[in-house]
C-alpha positions as CSV (number, residue, x, y, z in Angstrom):
1,M,-14.7,-13.3,15.8
2,S,-17.5,-11.9,13.5
3,R,-17.1,-8.9,11.0
4,D,-19.0,-6.4,13.0
5,A,-18.4,-3.0,14.6
6,R,-16.0,-4.8,17.1
7,S,-13.9,-6.4,14.5
8,R,-13.7,-3.7,11.8
9,P,-14.5,-0.2,11.4
10,A,-18.0,0.7,10.7
11,R,-19.1,0.8,7.1
12,G,-18.6,4.4,5.7
13,E,-15.5,5.1,7.8
14,P,-12.6,4.5,5.4
15,F,-9.1,3.8,6.3
16,A,-8.0,6.7,4.3
17,P,-5.9,9.0,6.7
18,A,-7.4,12.4,7.5
19,D,-4.1,14.0,7.2
20,P,-2.2,12.4,4.2
21,D,1.0,13.4,5.8
22,Q,0.4,11.0,8.8
23,A,0.4,8.2,6.3
24,R,4.2,8.4,5.9
25,C,6.1,5.0,6.5
26,G,8.5,6.3,9.2
27,D,6.6,5.2,12.1
28,V,4.9,1.9,10.8
29,A,6.7,-0.2,13.3
30,L,5.8,-0.3,16.9
31,P,8.4,-0.3,19.7
32,D,9.6,-3.8,20.3
33,D,8.1,-4.0,23.9
34,T,4.8,-2.4,22.8
35,E,4.6,-4.8,19.8
36,A,5.2,-7.8,22.2
37,R,2.5,-6.8,24.5
38,L,-0.1,-6.2,21.7
39,I,0.9,-9.5,20.2
40,E,0.2,-11.2,23.3
41,Q,-3.0,-9.6,23.9
42,L,-4.2,-10.3,20.2
43,V,-3.3,-14.1,20.6
44,A,-5.7,-14.1,23.7
45,R,-8.3,-12.6,21.4
46,D,-8.5,-9.2,23.4
47,E,-10.9,-7.1,21.2
48,R,-9.3,-3.9,22.7
49,A,-6.0,-5.2,21.4
50,F,-7.4,-5.6,17.9
51,S,-8.9,-2.1,18.0
52,A,-5.3,-0.8,19.1
53,L,-3.9,-2.7,16.2
54,V,-6.2,-1.1,13.7
55,R,-5.5,2.3,15.0
56,A,-1.6,1.6,14.9
57,Y,-1.7,0.3,11.3
58,E,-4.8,1.3,9.5
59,R,-3.2,4.4,7.7
60,R,-0.2,2.5,6.3
61,V,-2.3,-0.4,5.2
62,F,-4.9,1.5,3.5
63,A,-2.1,3.6,1.7
64,L,-0.4,0.4,0.4
65,V,-3.5,-1.3,-0.8
66,L,-4.8,1.8,-2.5
67,R,-1.4,2.1,-4.3
68,M,-1.8,-1.7,-5.3
69,I,-5.5,-1.7,-6.3
70,G,-6.2,2.0,-7.5
71,N,-9.8,1.9,-6.5
72,P,-10.7,3.7,-3.1
73,A,-13.9,1.7,-2.5
74,E,-12.1,-1.5,-3.0
75,A,-9.2,-0.3,-1.0
76,E,-11.4,0.4,1.8
77,D,-13.0,-3.2,1.8
78,L,-9.7,-4.9,1.4
79,A,-7.7,-2.8,4.1
80,Q,-10.6,-3.9,6.5
81,E,-10.1,-7.5,5.3
82,V,-6.4,-7.5,5.9
83,F,-7.1,-6.7,9.7
84,V,-9.7,-9.6,9.8
85,Q,-7.2,-11.9,8.4
86,V,-4.6,-10.6,10.9
87,F,-6.8,-11.2,13.8
88,K,-7.7,-14.6,12.5
89,A,-4.1,-15.8,11.8
90,I,-2.3,-14.1,14.8
91,G,-1.9,-17.4,16.5
92,S,0.5,-18.4,13.6
93,F,2.8,-15.3,14.0
94,R,6.1,-16.9,15.1
95,G,7.9,-13.3,15.4
96,E,10.4,-14.2,12.6
97,S,9.9,-10.5,11.4
98,K,8.3,-7.3,12.6
99,L,4.5,-7.5,13.1
100,S,4.3,-4.7,10.5
101,T,6.1,-6.8,7.9
102,W,4.0,-9.8,8.5
103,I,0.9,-7.5,8.1
104,Y,2.3,-6.0,4.8
105,R,2.7,-9.6,3.5
106,I,-1.0,-10.4,4.3
107,A,-2.0,-7.0,2.5
108,I,0.2,-7.7,-0.5
109,N,-1.3,-11.4,-0.8
110,L,-4.7,-10.1,-0.6
111,C,-4.0,-7.5,-3.1
112,K,-2.7,-10.1,-5.7
113,N,-5.9,-12.1,-5.3
114,R,-8.3,-9.2,-5.4
115,S,-6.5,-7.9,-8.3
116,K,-6.9,-11.5,-10.3
117,Y,-10.7,-11.2,-9.2
118,L,-11.1,-7.8,-10.6
119,K,-9.4,-8.7,-13.8
120,A,-11.6,-11.8,-14.3
121,R,-14.7,-9.8,-13.6
122,H,-13.7,-7.1,-15.9
123,T,-14.1,-4.4,-13.2
124,D,-10.3,-3.5,-13.0
125,D,-10.8,-0.1,-14.8
126,Q,-9.9,2.5,-11.8
127,Q,-12.6,4.7,-12.6
128,E,-12.2,6.4,-9.3
129,L,-8.4,7.0,-9.6
130,G,-8.8,10.7,-9.6
131,A,-9.8,10.5,-5.9
132,L,-6.6,8.9,-5.1
133,E,-4.3,12.0,-5.3
134,E,-6.6,13.9,-2.9
135,R,-6.4,11.3,-0.3
136,I,-3.0,10.2,-0.5
137,P,-0.7,12.5,-2.6
138,V,2.1,10.9,-4.8
139,G,4.7,12.4,-2.4
140,D,7.7,10.1,-2.4
141,A,6.6,8.3,-5.5
142,N,8.5,11.2,-7.3
143,R,11.7,9.3,-6.2
144,A,11.2,7.4,-9.2
145,N,12.0,10.5,-11.0
146,V,9.0,10.4,-13.2
147,A,6.9,13.1,-11.9
148,H,8.9,16.3,-12.2
149,V,7.0,19.3,-13.6
150,A,8.8,22.1,-15.4
151,R,6.5,24.7,-13.9
152,P,5.7,23.6,-10.5
153,D,3.5,26.8,-10.1
154,E,1.1,25.6,-12.7
155,V,-1.0,23.4,-10.3
156,M,-3.4,22.1,-12.6
157,A,-0.5,20.6,-14.8
158,G,1.0,19.2,-11.7
159,K,-2.0,17.4,-10.8
160,Q,-2.4,16.1,-14.3
161,V,1.1,14.5,-14.0
162,E,0.4,13.1,-10.6
163,Q,-2.6,11.3,-12.2
164,I,-0.6,10.2,-15.1
165,V,2.1,8.8,-12.7
166,Q,-0.6,7.0,-10.7
167,R,-2.3,5.4,-13.7
168,A,1.2,4.3,-15.0
169,I,2.0,2.7,-11.4
170,L,-1.0,0.5,-11.9
171,E,-0.1,-0.6,-15.4
172,I,3.3,-1.9,-14.3
173,E,3.4,-5.8,-14.3
174,P,2.1,-6.6,-10.7
175,S,5.0,-8.4,-9.4
176,F,7.2,-5.5,-10.4
177,R,4.6,-2.9,-9.0
178,E,4.7,-4.4,-5.5
179,C,8.4,-3.9,-5.2
180,L,8.3,-0.5,-6.5
181,V,5.6,0.5,-4.2
182,L,7.0,-1.0,-1.3
183,R,10.4,0.6,-2.1
184,D,9.6,4.2,-3.5
185,V,6.2,5.0,-1.9
186,E,6.4,2.9,1.3
187,D,10.1,3.4,1.9
188,L,10.8,0.0,2.9
189,S,14.5,-1.4,2.9
190,Y,15.5,-4.1,0.3
191,E,15.6,-6.5,3.3
192,E,12.2,-5.7,4.5
193,I,10.7,-5.9,1.0
194,G,12.3,-9.5,0.7
195,A,10.7,-10.3,4.1
196,V,7.1,-9.1,2.9
197,T,7.5,-10.7,-0.8
198,G,9.6,-13.8,0.2
199,L,12.0,-12.7,-2.7
200,P,15.9,-12.7,-2.4
201,E,17.3,-9.2,-2.2
202,G,18.9,-9.5,-5.5
203,T,15.4,-10.2,-7.2
204,V,13.9,-7.2,-5.2
205,K,16.5,-5.0,-6.6
206,S,16.1,-6.3,-10.0
207,R,12.4,-6.0,-10.0
208,I,12.6,-2.4,-8.7
209,H,14.9,-1.5,-11.5
210,R,12.7,-3.1,-14.1
211,A,9.5,-1.4,-12.4
212,R,11.2,2.1,-12.6
213,A,11.9,1.7,-16.2
214,Q,8.4,0.6,-17.1
215,L,7.1,3.3,-15.1
216,K,9.4,6.1,-16.8
217,E,8.4,4.6,-20.3
218,L,4.7,4.7,-19.5
219,V,4.7,8.3,-18.3
220,E,6.8,9.3,-21.3
221,R,4.4,7.8,-23.6
222,A,1.5,9.5,-21.8
223,L,3.1,12.8,-21.8
224,G,4.3,12.5,-25.3
225,E,7.9,13.6,-24.4
226,R,11.2,12.3,-22.7
227,I,11.9,12.9,-19.2
228,A,15.1,13.0,-17.4
């Protein structure tokens, strides 16, 4: 299937959600019967099914990729690539996990490869990071207890802290960052994170703990003060 308007959104139509609140993770997985029919149609190379797949998952995939990459332009391209890879590989999906988990696994692997590429090309500077909060607010990332503001009515101060948190997330060791994002931003269970990353549950918990510690240290360093 060619990467044209039928297999991916038109250029200039980003995967960023029109309403950031709609990008919450609670409704990622489709009902079992709906998912089964969709998979059957995808295996049959039904392009309408592919369009339905994109509509169902594009918000969450873009949000995940953006958290991992930090650059909106790169995230748009990579989110589109996720769906191209899903369509190409759907025949290998054996139903051993939810379709959403399998899609997340593809997204995480592509993020890893793209991050290595960007680092090698010395382009991984996240110059457009300021746009991230406007498209997808930190929101549940605050569960990591690093983005509390003493005066929440001071909007600018709050936005500055959000930016600091976002930059800090991108500085966390990548293998820790993916577990932190999947848990504290995407709200996946430890079991689901293990299915996405291929890690034992104990390792997932350990990496999340270490990621939170790294994040707290990075934010404290940027703020110049300790946080609770």
